[in-house]
Residue, then its C-alpha position, 0 to 999 in steps of 0.5 A: x932191618x925192621x921197618x920203620x912207621x909214621x903214626x897219624x890220628x885223624x879226627x873225625x868225631x867229638x862228643x861234649x854230652x858225657x860225665x865221668x861216670x860214662x868213662x869210668x867206674x867207680x868215679x867220684x866226679x860222676x857229673x862232672x863233663x868228660x868228653x871224648x874224641x873218635x879218631x881213625x889211624x893211619x900207619x905210613x911207611x914209605x908208600x906202604x899204608x896201614x889203615x887202623x879202624x874206619x870210624x862210622x859213618x851217616x847210618x850210625x850218626x843219626x840214630x845213635x845222635x853222634x853227628x861227625x865233623x867230617x867222614x872219615x874216609x874223606x880224611x885220608x885224603x889230606x895224605x893223597x890217599x883214596x879209600x879205594x887205595x887201602x889194602x890193608x886195614x885192621x879193625x880192632x874190634x867190631x864196635x859201631x865207632x871202629x868198624x862202621x865205614x868198611x864199604x868205603x874201602x873195597x879193596x881193603x883186606x881185613x885184619x881182625x881177631x877171631x875171637x871178636x868176629x865170633x863173639x859179635x855174631x854169637x849167642x852174646x849178641x841175644x842180650x841187648x846190653x851187650x849188642x848195644x855198641x855193634x850195628x848189625x849191618x856192619x856186621x854184614x859188610x864184615x860177612x860179605x868181604x869174609x866171602x870175598x876171601x879178604x879177611x885175615x883171622x888171628x887167634x891171639x898176638x900176630x904179626x901183621x906186618x914188618x915193624x907192626x904187631x897185634x895184641x889181643x888185649x881183650x875186656x872192653x870186647x871179646x877179641x879187642x886188639x892193640x897194635x905195637x908199631x916200630x917207629x923211630x921212637x921206639x915202640x908206640x902202642x896204639x890201644x884203641x880201646x883197650x884204654x879210651x882214656x890215659x886215666x884208664x891205663x895209668x890209674x887203672x880205672x876200668x871203663x864201664x862198657x866191659x866184657x870181661x873186667x879182668x882182661x881189661x885190667x890185666x890188659x892195661x898192664x899189657x899196653x904198658x909192657x908193649x910201648x918203649x916208653x909210657x909217652x907211646x901209649x896212645x888211647x883210643x879216645x881221649x881228646x889230651x891226644x889233640x894237646x899233646x902231639x902235634x898237628x901235621x902239616x897244620x891240618x887241624x884234625x890229624x895229629x902225628x904221634x911217632x914223635x912222642x910227647x911228654x905227658x905233662x901230669x903225673x900218672 
C-alpha cells in the first residue's frame, strides 16, 4: 500500500518591492505591485520526514537585499524537528532561494537532477544573466556533499520514496524538478518554480527568468497531469497559498497543504 504523506509549506520570507513585470512575460499591467512569498516544504509520514529545499540564509539575505522573516531551518523546530534530524533533502533546483542552506542540514542526503548540477557548474555560468540566480558558495556546499557520498542524482523522472516521485520539468532552470506526493486528498504536485504563481500554470503565462521557454510551457501541462486535481498544484512563491490553505496548529507561517483547497477564482 502506497504511503500517505502530510505536506506543509513553511514561509520564511516575503517581498513587496516587485511588479507584475517581474512575474509574467507579455504582461499588460507591468507596474502593478506583485508580491512574492518564499517557502520550504516538509513531507511527513508518521516518523519519516523529507525536506524540500532549504531556502536561503544570511549569506544571501544581505548582498541580495532579501531579508528573511525567520531562518528556514529554525522553522522546522515548530514540529520538534532539528535540522540535523533531516536525512533526506530534495533540492528542486540550485537557485539561491532554494539551495542556500545546505550546511544547516549536515546529515541529509540530497536528491537532485543531474542536469541541474551540470548546468549550474558548467559553461552557461560564464554569462552574468544566467549566473544571477545562483550563488557560488552554495554550489561549493553541494560539491562537498557529493564528495562525502551523500548526493543521489536523477536523470529524469524518478521515485524518491514510497509515494513521492520527482518529475524533471526544466524551463526555469535546466534541471528543475517538481514532486508528486501521495496524500489523503490525492496526488499533490509541489511545483516549486515550475510555476511561481497560480497564474503561471493556469493562464500559461511564462515567468521571466527562463532557460527554455518551451520546457516551461510544456511543464505547465505536466503539472496538471501530475496532480489529481488542479487545487492540489502548489506554486512555489504565490502569497495566495497562505490564504487558500489553513494554518497548522495556529502557527502563522506554516500551512497544511494535503487537505486540498477550493481555488476561489476562475483560472
